[in-house]
TIDREN-195889 format. One line per field, with one value per residue (C-alpha): residue number from 1; residue in one letter; x, y, z. Coordinates in steps of 0.25 Angstrom, whole numbers, plus 5000, padded with zeros to 4 digits. Example, Ala and Ser with C-alpha at 12.3 -4.5 7.8 and 13.67 -1.06 7.14 Angstrom:
nr <- [1	2]
rest <- [A	S]
c1 <- [5049	5055]
c2 <- [4982	4996]
c3 <- [5031	5029]
This chain:
nr <- [1	2	3	4	5	6	7	8	9	10	11	12	13	14	15	16	17	18	19	20	21	22	23	24	25	26	27	28	29	30	31	32	33	34	35	36	37	38	39	40	41	42	43	44	45	46	47	48	49	50	51	52	53	54	55	56	57	58	59	60	61	62	63	64	65	66	67	68	69	70	71	72	73	74	75	76	77	78	79	80	81	82	83	84	85	86	87	88	89	90	91	92	93	94	95	96	97	98	99	100	101	102	103	104	105	106	107	108	109	110	111	112	113	114	115	116	117	118	119	120	121	122	123	124	125	126	127	128	129	130	131	132	133	134	135	136	137	138	139	140	141	142	143	144	145	146	147	148	149	150	151	152	153	154	155	156	157	158	159	160	161	162	163	164	165	166	167	168	169	170	171	172	173	174	175	176	177	178	179	180	181	182	183	184	185	186	187	188	189	190	191	192	193	194	195	196	197	198	199	200	201	202	203	204	205	206	207	208	209	210	211	212	213	214	215	216	217	218	219	220	221	222	223	224	225	226	227	228	229	230	231	232	233	234	235	236	237	238	239	240	241	242	243	244	245	246	247	248	249	250	251	252	253	254	255	256	257	258	259	260	261	262	263	264	265	266	267	268	269	270	271	272	273	274	275	276	277	278	279	280	281	282	283	284	285	286	287	288	289	290	291	292	293	294]
rest <- [M	K	A	L	V	I	G	C	G	S	I	G	R	R	H	I	S	N	L	L	K	L	G	V	E	V	Y	A	Y	D	K	D	L	P	L	L	E	R	T	L	K	E	F	N	I	K	T	S	D	F	R	S	E	H	I	R	M	D	A	W	V	L	A	M	P	P	N	Y	H	Y	S	F	M	K	E	C	L	E	H	G	Y	H	C	F	V	E	K	P	I	S	D	K	L	E	G	L	E	K	L	V	D	D	Y	E	K	A	K	L	T	L	M	V	G	Y	Q	L	R	L	N	E	R	I	R	E	L	R	D	I	V	K	S	N	E	Y	G	K	L	L	S	V	Q	A	N	Y	G	Y	Y	L	P	Y	W	H	K	Y	E	D	Y	H	K	L	Y	T	G	H	K	N	E	G	G	G	A	C	L	D	A	S	H	E	I	D	Y	V	S	W	I	V	G	S	P	V	N	D	L	K	S	M	A	S	K	I	S	N	L	D	I	D	V	E	D	T	V	D	I	I	L	K	F	E	N	D	I	Q	A	N	I	H	L	D	I	I	N	K	Q	Y	T	R	K	C	D	F	I	F	E	D	K	T	L	H	W	E	W	R	D	E	N	E	Y	Y	Y	E	M	Y	K	F	V	E	C	I	E	T	G	K	K	P	P	C	D	G	K	S	A	I	E	T	L	K	L	C	L	K	I	L	N	R]
c1 <- [5060	5046	5034	5020	5013	4998	4991	4995	4989	4999	5004	5006	5014	5022	5026	5030	5039	5046	5047	5054	5064	5067	5070	5058	5052	5038	5025	5012	4997	4984	4970	4968	4975	4977	4983	4992	4996	5000	5008	5016	5020	5023	5033	5037	5033	5025	5012	5009	4996	4997	4991	5002	5013	5020	5028	5033	5033	5040	5030	5017	5014	4999	4995	4980	4968	4968	4956	4965	4977	4973	4970	4983	4992	4986	4989	5002	5005	5000	5010	5021	5024	5029	5018	5017	5004	4999	4993	4983	4986	4972	4958	4954	4960	4954	4965	4976	4984	4984	4990	5000	5004	5005	5014	5023	5023	5026	5038	5033	5034	5020	5022	5011	5013	5014	5025	5025	5032	5044	5043	5057	5050	5039	5050	5058	5045	5043	5057	5056	5043	5051	5063	5055	5064	5053	5046	5033	5025	5012	5003	5003	4995	4995	4987	4986	4977	4976	4964	4961	4959	4973	4980	4981	4978	4978	4967	4953	4952	4939	4949	4958	4955	4956	4942	4936	4932	4931	4945	4952	4952	4950	4958	4961	4966	4972	4979	4983	4998	4996	4989	5000	5013	5007	5004	5018	5025	5017	5020	5009	4995	4983	4974	4963	4958	4948	4945	4935	4935	4926	4923	4922	4925	4918	4927	4921	4925	4919	4930	4934	4942	4946	4951	4955	4961	4966	4975	4979	4991	4994	5006	4998	5001	4989	4988	4979	4978	4971	4969	4961	4960	4953	4965	4969	4983	4991	4994	5002	5009	5010	5014	5020	5019	5030	5031	5043	5041	5031	5036	5028	5029	5024	5025	5035	5037	5049	5047	5040	5034	5048	5053	5041	5044	5059	5055	5046	5057	5066	5057	5055	5070	5074	5062	5061	5048	5041	5038	5024	5020	5007	5005	5008	4999	4987	4988	4987	4975	4968	4970	4963	4952	4949	4949	4939	4931	4932]
c2 <- [5062	5064	5055	5055	5041	5044	5031	5023	5009	4997	5001	5016	5011	5002	5014	5022	5010	5010	5025	5026	5014	5023	5035	5043	5053	5047	5054	5046	5051	5043	5048	5036	5043	5031	5023	5036	5036	5021	5024	5036	5028	5015	5022	5034	5044	5057	5061	5072	5076	5074	5088	5094	5102	5105	5092	5092	5077	5071	5060	5055	5040	5037	5024	5026	5020	5022	5031	5042	5040	5051	5062	5060	5058	5072	5078	5072	5078	5092	5092	5089	5075	5062	5051	5036	5031	5017	5008	5010	5024	5027	5021	5029	5035	5049	5060	5050	5052	5067	5065	5055	5066	5077	5069	5067	5082	5085	5075	5069	5053	5046	5031	5020	5008	4997	4991	4978	4984	4985	4969	4964	4952	4960	4969	4957	4952	4965	4964	4950	4954	4966	4956	4945	4936	4925	4929	4938	4939	4933	4933	4937	4932	4940	4937	4945	4941	4944	4944	4959	4956	4951	4963	4970	4960	4971	4979	4977	4975	4983	4995	4993	5001	4989	4984	4998	5002	5017	5017	5011	4997	4983	4971	4978	4991	4987	4974	4982	4978	4966	4974	4984	4975	4965	4978	4983	4970	4968	4982	4984	4990	4982	4981	4971	4969	4960	4959	4954	4962	4956	4956	4941	4939	4943	4954	4966	4975	4983	4980	4969	4958	4950	4955	4946	4954	4950	4960	4960	4969	4976	4967	4954	4950	4945	4947	4940	4947	4943	4951	4949	4953	4940	4929	4925	4920	4932	4931	4940	4933	4933	4925	4930	4921	4923	4916	4908	4908	4911	4919	4919	4931	4931	4943	4943	4955	4962	4975	4982	4992	4997	4997	5006	5016	5016	5018	5029	5036	5034	5039	5052	5054	5051	5053	5039	5034	5025	5010	5013	5028	5035	5032	5017	5016	5023	5012	5001	5008	5009	4994	4992	5001	4994	4981	4986	4992	5006]
c3 <- [5037	5044	5040	5045	5046	5045	5050	5061	5058	5056	5043	5048	5060	5051	5042	5055	5059	5046	5045	5058	5054	5042	5052	5047	5058	5059	5064	5064	5063	5064	5067	5077	5089	5098	5086	5084	5098	5098	5085	5090	5103	5095	5086	5095	5085	5084	5077	5067	5062	5047	5044	5053	5047	5059	5057	5043	5037	5025	5023	5026	5027	5026	5032	5033	5025	5010	5010	5017	5008	4998	5007	5016	5003	4998	5011	5012	4998	5003	5015	5005	5011	5005	5007	5009	5008	5011	5000	4994	4990	4992	4990	4979	4967	4968	4967	4969	4956	4957	4972	4967	4956	4966	4975	4963	4959	4974	4973	4986	4988	4988	4991	4993	5002	4993	5000	4993	4982	4991	4994	4989	4982	4975	4970	4965	4958	4951	4945	4941	4933	4926	4923	4917	4924	4924	4912	4911	4924	4920	4933	4948	4959	4971	4984	4997	5009	5024	5034	5037	5052	5053	5047	5060	5071	5082	5074	5071	5056	5055	5058	5046	5034	5025	5029	5025	5011	5015	5020	5008	5013	5006	5002	4988	4993	5006	5000	4987	4988	4979	4968	4969	4969	4958	4949	4953	4949	4936	4932	4922	4922	4924	4913	4919	4932	4938	4953	4964	4978	4988	5003	5005	5020	5033	5037	5042	5030	5019	5008	5000	5007	4995	4981	4969	4957	4943	4936	4921	4919	4905	4904	4905	4919	4927	4942	4952	4966	4978	4990	5003	5017	5021	5021	5035	5030	5025	5010	5001	4990	4975	4963	4950	4939	4928	4915	4921	4936	4947	4959	4972	4982	4996	5005	5016	5026	5019	5027	5015	5024	5029	5015	5010	5021	5017	5002	5006	5013	5002	4992	5000	5002	4987	4979	4973	4968	4979	4977	4976	4972	4971	4956	4958	4970	4962	4952	4962	4968	4955	4953	4967	4964	4951	4959	4968	4957	4963]
């Protein structure tokens, strides 16, 4: 299997590493030529222009800012390749539903990088909710925060797309894992939403750095989600309040990034449904855009 990773930032290089561990023949591309050269040397791999047909790929892995996702997913489909795209699936909804339908009609895998769905404890919690082992789930309280300049200490935070609205950045979209996994665990549509998204720090960014969200689901479960990119103490945790018990989850590195590439390859080879497919990712994006009043 051949895969082209487009985007050689930190997440792109992580995907390259994991795909190589899975025995995939990996190529890389980035418009930043010095970064591309360093990546090729680091992993001892070759490059390929993403529009080139002389090296036929099986899949593209898209690891660029969200404002580019739609056009690259569309081009990937036109080539007839399977596609893995980082979260969020895009920064806007226009054309997405038709594009996802076209992937299904073409019988091509389209997987979106909400890797916390592969976290073992998150999956256990989802099973517990379905089983009513501790009675009905009543409420969820999720919290994510980490100071943006600490994300990549080797890199100026001004260069990260997270700080730029026109690239699809901001705390809500870039930290949308909590919105995704909470909705996935609850397993019910949202029928009421209240939110406040603000820039309250002195970070040199043009997007919200703090978001507080209240979701009410059709099955009467209520969720409170806090997201920020200003907390200098890394925080990713959640409380699940059942009728009979409260369960607490905190993130520990369980190598979900490796497993999501494993699942991507498996889905291509077997035709299985991805852990997060395009339609599911669109629902998460719709929530994010409602939270941001877009």
